[in-house]
Phi, psi and omega in degrees: 000138177252129179231149172291129177268310180203169172241138183233152171207148182279132178227162182289318184226083186298334178294311179296318181296316179296321180296314181295313183295327178286313183289323190261321185256358176077018175290164171227147180280123175272323182201143178213161179237125184268029175209171181312125014265016178058038182299133173232127168261119186242130174260140177290172188298330179277350182071018183266332188235138175239133179242133176253129174234150185195169172226093182265121183295348181283350178222150179282156175274130179292155179276073182305321180297334182270350183279142173295133183301341177283346175288319183200124175204161175253119185253144182235140172276129181224159176281325188221093181302320181294318179293319179299313178303316181294318179296320182286330175298318177297333182267005174107356177284164177235164180269127173265318176211121184290184189299132174229158174239126183278169177298335177280359179088009179278143177254126188229145167222131179256126180232180171233137175292174180302345185259359176097356181279138185283132177231136181244144177237126192237135162244107186278139173300318176232112185306144182292318183235000000 
């Protein structure tokens, strides 16, 4: 059997990103490296998804703020997209695309974390999982 273990992305300041994702989005650090590349493996609150963040000098950090959020984003299931949006605005996130409702009845809001990476919050009419 093949399973996804984690998704990874290169960031400018993995320590600050890890701190924000833990404090604001409820992630927890599973493993970290306290020297270059400052790798952090973060598990979401449900423990179902693992994200690896790091800053490896062998590769450039993408210009996430200039990328269209449809090119790359991390999506979260939430009960109340509007309340989530408001809480994240207070925590330093910004709105990339405010609340929309799709033809399927899904409610979505696209934001950017304080580091420019696109994050989406979804309330699905029919849950994915």
